[in-house]
C-alpha positions in Angstrom: 198.2 131.7 54.1 197.0 132.6 50.7 193.3 132.4 50.1 194.0 130.1 47.1 195.0 127.5 49.3 192.1 127.8 51.9 189.3 125.4 51.9 186.2 124.9 54.0 185.1 121.2 54.6 181.7 119.9 55.8 181.0 116.2 56.6 177.3 115.8 56.2 175.0 113.6 58.2 174.9 111.5 55.3 178.4 110.7 55.1 179.4 112.9 52.2 182.4 115.4 52.4 181.8 118.7 50.8 185.1 120.6 50.2 184.9 124.3 49.2 187.7 126.1 47.6 187.2 129.6 49.1 189.3 131.6 46.4 187.1 130.2 43.6 184.1 129.6 45.6 183.7 126.3 44.0 183.1 122.9 45.7 183.6 119.1 45.0 181.4 116.4 47.0 183.3 113.4 48.0 181.2 110.1 48.3 182.8 106.7 49.8 183.6 105.9 46.3 185.5 109.1 45.5 184.5 112.6 43.9 180.8 113.0 42.6 180.0 113.9 39.1 176.7 115.9 39.4 174.0 115.1 36.9 174.3 117.5 34.1 177.8 118.7 34.8 179.6 119.9 31.8 182.6 117.8 30.6 181.7 115.5 33.5 183.5 117.9 35.8 183.5 117.3 39.6 184.1 121.0 40.2 180.8 122.9 40.8 180.6 126.7 41.4 178.8 127.6 44.7 175.2 129.0 43.8 174.7 132.7 44.2 171.2 133.3 45.0 169.7 136.8 44.9 166.5 137.9 46.3 165.4 141.4 45.0 162.6 143.4 46.9 161.9 145.1 50.4 159.4 142.3 51.3 161.8 139.5 51.6 163.4 138.5 54.9 166.6 136.6 54.8 167.8 137.4 58.3 168.6 133.8 59.3 171.3 133.9 56.6 174.8 135.5 56.6 174.1 137.4 53.6 177.1 137.5 51.1 178.9 134.8 53.1 179.2 131.1 52.5 176.4 129.2 53.9 175.1 125.5 54.0 171.5 124.4 53.1 169.8 121.2 53.0 169.2 119.3 49.9 166.0 117.2 49.2 165.6 114.9 46.2 168.6 116.8 44.6 167.2 120.0 45.2 168.7 123.0 47.3 166.1 123.8 50.0 166.2 127.8 50.3 164.0 129.0 53.2 162.7 132.7 53.3 160.0 134.9 54.5 157.9 137.4 52.7 155.9 140.0 54.1 152.7 139.1 52.1 152.5 135.5 53.9 153.2 137.1 57.5 155.4 135.1 59.4 155.1 131.9 57.4 158.3 130.1 56.3 158.5 129.5 52.7 161.0 127.7 50.4 162.4 127.7 46.9 163.8 124.5 45.3 166.9 124.7 43.1 168.4 121.9 41.1 171.8 120.8 42.2 172.4 117.5 40.3 173.9 116.1 43.5 173.0 113.1 45.9 174.6 115.1 48.7 172.2 115.9 51.7 173.9 119.4 52.4 175.5 121.8 49.8 177.0 125.3 50.0 175.3 128.5 48.6 176.0 132.2 49.0 172.5 134.4 49.6 172.3 138.1 48.7 169.4 140.3 49.5 168.8 143.7 47.7 165.9 145.9 48.6 166.1 148.0 45.4 167.1 147.3 41.7 169.7 150.1 41.8 171.7 148.1 44.9 171.5 145.0 42.7 173.1 146.9 39.8 175.7 148.4 41.9 176.6 145.0 43.4 177.0 143.4 40.0 179.1 146.2 38.7 181.4 145.4 41.5 181.9 142.1 40.7 179.3 140.1 42.5 178.3 137.0 40.6 174.7 136.1 40.6 173.1 132.7 39.2 169.5 132.9 40.4 167.3 135.9 41.0 164.2 135.6 43.3 161.4 138.3 42.9 157.9 138.5 43.6 154.9 138.8 41.3 154.4 142.4 41.8 157.9 143.3 40.5 157.4 145.9 37.8 157.4 143.9 34.3 159.3 146.7 32.7 162.1 146.2 35.1 161.8 142.5 34.8 162.5 142.5 31.0 165.3 145.2 31.6 166.9 142.6 33.9 166.5 139.7 31.6 167.9 141.8 28.6 170.9 142.9 30.7 171.6 139.6 32.4 170.3 136.7 29.8 171.8 133.9 31.7 170.4 134.7 35.0 167.8 132.2 36.2 165.1 134.2 37.4 162.1 132.7 39.8 158.9 134.7 40.4 157.0 133.7 43.8 153.6 134.4 44.2 152.2 136.2 47.1 150.1 134.7 49.7 147.9 136.5 52.2 146.6 134.7 55.0 143.4 135.7 56.5 142.2 135.3 60.1 138.6 135.8 59.3 137.3 134.0 56.0 133.9 134.0 54.6 131.7 131.2 54.6 130.5 129.7 51.3 128.9 132.3 49.1 129.6 135.1 51.7 131.2 138.2 50.5 134.9 138.7 51.6 135.2 141.0 54.6 136.4 144.5 53.8 140.1 145.2 54.5 139.5 147.6 57.3 137.4 144.6 59.1 140.0 142.2 58.5 142.8 144.4 59.8 140.8 145.5 63.0 140.3 141.5 63.7 143.9 140.7 63.3 144.8 143.8 65.7 142.2 142.6 68.3 143.2 139.1 68.3 145.7 138.9 71.2 147.2 135.7 70.1 148.7 137.4 66.9 152.0 139.3 66.9 152.8 141.4 63.8 156.4 140.5 63.2 157.0 143.4 60.9 156.4 145.9 63.8 157.7 144.0 66.7 161.5 143.0 67.2 162.2 139.6 69.0 164.1 141.6 71.6 160.8 143.4 72.3 159.3 140.1 73.0 162.1 138.8 75.3 160.6 140.3 78.3 157.2 139.2 77.8 157.5 135.7 79.8 156.2 132.5 77.8 156.5 133.5 74.1 154.6 130.5 73.0 151.4 132.4 74.2 152.1 135.3 71.9 153.2 133.6 68.7 152.3 130.7 66.5 155.5 131.0 64.5 157.9 128.3 65.8 160.8 129.4 63.7 160.5 132.8 65.2 160.2 131.2 68.6 163.3 129.2 68.0 165.3 132.2 67.1 164.3 134.1 70.3 164.9 131.1 72.5 168.2 130.5 71.1 169.3 134.0 71.8 168.6 133.4 75.3 170.0 129.8 75.3 166.7 128.4 76.5 167.4 125.1 74.6 164.8 123.2 76.5 162.1 125.7 75.1 163.5 125.0 71.4 163.2 121.3 72.0 159.6 121.7 73.4 158.5 123.4 69.9 158.5 119.9 68.6 155.8 118.8 70.9 153.8 122.1 70.9 153.5 122.6 67.1 153.0 120.6 64.1 156.2 121.4 62.4 156.8 121.3 58.8 160.0 119.6 57.5 161.0 123.2 56.2 160.5 124.8 59.6 162.8 122.0 61.0 165.4 123.0 58.4 165.1 126.6 59.3 165.6 125.9 62.7 168.6 123.6 62.0 170.0 126.6 60.0 170.2 129.0 63.3 171.6 125.9 65.1 174.4 125.6 62.4 175.4 129.0 62.7 175.8 128.9 66.6 177.6 125.4 66.4 180.1 126.8 63.8 180.7 130.0 65.8 182.5 131.5 63.1 182.8 134.9 65.2 184.4 132.7 67.8 182.1 134.0 70.5 183.0 132.7 74.1 179.7 132.4 75.3 178.9 129.9 72.6 181.8 127.6 73.2 180.6 126.2 76.6 177.2 125.3 74.9 178.6 123.5 71.6 177.9 120.1 72.9 174.4 120.8 73.9 173.7 122.8 70.6 175.0 119.6 68.6 172.7 117.4 70.7 169.9 119.6 69.8 170.8 119.8 66.2 171.1 116.0 66.0 167.4 115.6 67.6 166.0 118.1 65.2 167.7 116.0 62.2 166.1 113.0 63.4 162.8 114.9 63.6 163.2 115.8 60.2 163.6 112.1 59.1 160.4 111.3 61.2 158.1 114.2 59.8 159.1 113.2 56.2 158.4 109.4 56.9 162.1 108.5 55.6 161.6 104.9 56.9 164.9 103.5 55.4 167.0 106.3 56.9 165.2 106.5 60.2 165.5 102.9 60.7 169.0 102.9 60.0 169.4 105.7 62.8 167.7 103.4 65.2 170.0 100.5 64.3 173.0 102.7 65.1 171.4 104.0 68.4 170.9 107.3 70.1 172.1 108.9 73.4 169.6 108.8 76.4 168.7 112.6 75.6 168.2 112.0 71.9 166.1 109.0 72.6 164.0 110.8 75.0 163.4 113.5 72.5 162.6 111.2 69.7 160.3 109.1 71.7 158.1 112.2 72.7 157.9 113.3 69.1 156.8 109.9 67.8 154.3 109.7 70.6 152.8 112.8 69.3 153.0 111.9 65.7 151.2 108.6 66.4 148.5 110.6 67.8 148.1 112.5 64.6 148.5 109.8 62.3 146.3 109.9 59.2 146.3 106.2 58.6 146.5 102.9 60.2 149.6 102.1 58.3 151.4 105.2 59.6 150.2 104.6 63.1 151.8 101.1 63.1 155.1 102.4 61.8 155.2 105.1 64.3 154.2 102.8 67.0 157.1 100.2 66.1 159.6 103.2 66.0 158.5 104.5 69.4 159.0 100.9 71.0 162.6 100.9 69.5 163.3 104.2 70.7 162.0 103.2 74.2 164.3 100.3 74.3 167.2 102.8 73.5 166.2 105.1 76.2 166.1 102.2 78.8 169.4 100.8 77.4 171.1 104.0 77.9 169.6 105.2 81.1 
């Protein structure tokens, strides 16, 4: 079969159908009313080029993506949510947001990562298309200007470095010397330097939750060992951010699709989909998307999902910042409990 006739289709949780034409690397979003015309589309075209997003610099970590291949990411308020990590912010998951003009909740992208500017130039000369270029603020200004002159249509995003300090000065106190800060970080047994320690080195150390405060890293390690209960437990052990939930779902999506056709994953497909559904609902809860989550409650969950949702709601109710939020979570918890009993 010729590549020109090949398509990849993705049915999204919100009910959209995304159809990607692989030869052209373009896509069309289908709604219940027909093809979508994205906001700002030229000539009202329904066909959209798959965004090519390039990260340039050794400090970026995009290991959760299949670089140079078609990937799907979440969309929030019509913006593509692109998770990444950077050495300046340790193991923190960060995100960039890119306009899509679409109401769809999941859209395709292609992610590239080059350590050196020469690698990027060689890739460009070999025909790699680039729409967005992400750099950090320490990228040499002269090289930045040269790239802008050479590729004037390239959308460049400069991210600011963030340095997390374990020991912070009190009001009016001087900042601790760099050597003292580094020594404190080394001596604190609850901190793991993820730039120096591989996930496989930690697999033999028992309960990883005692060695790391990074739920995304833990999810990746637990999934490698197919310890799905431990992945589920992360929702209760950590105050997850919505972007961290999205990051974990990226791992689950890769395993569910199983593009390499690995035999060991085939038998786990049902449980992985169940876990992904639980994390999808968790994302709605953490972002307090009332209408969407209540629609899910109306549709109902399986017993396992209802149990998972109930436990998270109970935790979030205890953490509620206002009486109104606490009441909403309490009502959701009661409805989830009814579902759990109904399906038991």
